N, C-alpha and C positions, 0 to 999 in steps of 0.2 A: 242779196238775194233773192235768187226769184226764187219765185214756190213753184212746182212741180204739176201739174195736172193731177193728179191720183182719180177722175172720176171709175168707176167697176172697180179695181181694183177690191174694194170691201169684196164685192160683191163673187168675185170670181173666188176670192177667198176661200169664203163660205160657201161655195160649190163646193169646190177642193176639198174641205176638211168636209162636209157633208157628205161626197161617194165614198172619202175611205172613209168614215165609218160605217155607213152604210155595207161595205165590202166587207169590213171586219165583222160585223155582226152577223152579217148571212154565211159571213166562212163558218161564226165559232156553231151558229148554228144545227149546219150541218152533221158539223163533226162533232157533235152532237148527240142528233142522228143518230148515228151511225154509237156510236159507241153506245144510247139509250138500246137500241135493236139488239143489238148484242148481247150486250147484259140481259136485258128480254130472253134470247131462244138461251143463255146458256141456265137458265133457272126454269127452261122445256125443255131442251132437247136431251135427253143423253143424260141427268140428272145422276147422281151415284149414286142416291138408294133404284133406280129404273131398272142400271144398270147390273146391280145386283141381282135384282127383282127377274132381269132377264138372263142371268146366267144361272139360276135357280129355272124356270121355265126350260134351256135348253141340255139342264141333265137330266128333267123329269125326260125331255122328249128321246134324248137317246137308250133312257131305259128301258122307254115301250112306245112306245113309236112312229121312230124317227126310221124304218125302212118302212114303213107304211105310210107315208108320209112321202119319201121320195119317189115311189110307183102313184101315187097321185099328181108330181108335177112330172110325169112322164108323159100323163094324159096331155092328148091333141087341143089346145087351147087351155090348157090351166094355168096358169102363169102365178097364182097363190092358193093358200087354204089356210081359210078361217076355221082356227082350230079352238077360239072363245068356248064351244060349244061340248068339247072333250067327246066329241063322237065315237062310237066303240070300233068304226069301220079303224079310227087310227088308232084308237088308246086301247086293253086291254083294261086298265085300274083308271075308268072314267071315275069314279067318286073320289080317289085320291087328285084327280086332274082334276074336279070340280074344285076343290076346299082349293086347293092350290092359287089357284084362278082367283077366288076367290078371297083368303087370307093375302094374298099378293097386292089388291088391290083394282085388278085389270078389269078394263073394258073390253079389246077386241085385243086377241095377240095371232098375229096370219106367219105363216110358215111361205118362204118363197125364196126363185132362187138369191147366187152370191148378187149375181150379172142382172141389175133391175131397172135396165136399159130397156129392155121392150113394158116391163111394168107399166115404165114411167109413161108412155108414149100413148099405150092403147088406154080406151072409159073401163078401169076396171067394177067401177060402181062401187067404188072405198070415198066414201067422207074425205072433203075438201084437207078437211086437216091432218090427215095420211098421206094424202098428195101431198101435198106441203115437206109431210116431216123427209118421205119420200126422197123429194128433191134434194133434202138437205143432205140425206145419208152422202156419204164418201163410202162406195163401193171401190171392190176391183171386178174387173172383166172377164176372171176367172170363170171355170170351176167349184160349185158349191151352194152350202146355201145358206138364207140366213133368216133368222128373225125379229118381226116387226114388233111391239108390245105399245099400245095404248092406253091407256090409266083415267079410272075415275076424274085424278085430279086435274085430268086436259096435259100431265105429260110422255114422252113418250118416252120412247129406247129403242136400238138394237143392236144388237152382235151378231157379228159371224157363225156358224157352226163350227165347231173345230171336229171332227170323226178323227 
């Protein structure tokens, strides 16, 4: 029997296996990062407690200041109203509003239009974390209103105001 010339076979086999392993590990790393990011987002945006708290804020707004907030949003150049301070221009029961916001552990409350396209496209002076959450929100391009809440534990929630 004649021995075949096998020079380079081991080197090419090593390169093929190494390429396959690197490709597999890279694929797994990318997929793991996507899952981790989605997992982290689910614990930061629209948590159950956050949605219940936001619903409580909406219920209060409906009973006390909804019409005043609507009028404010109709003014030229106003895209949102920060109602965290419970200003008397919007609410009659300022004390109740303050206690509600404090007891729900809320940092910022924003009342805005349902269609967030304009709010996303202009420089609003909002913090980057809120802007990132606004980019995350799936909204309808219809008339209506929305409340966006940032909590002290750096979680966020948003609900449409149903009249």
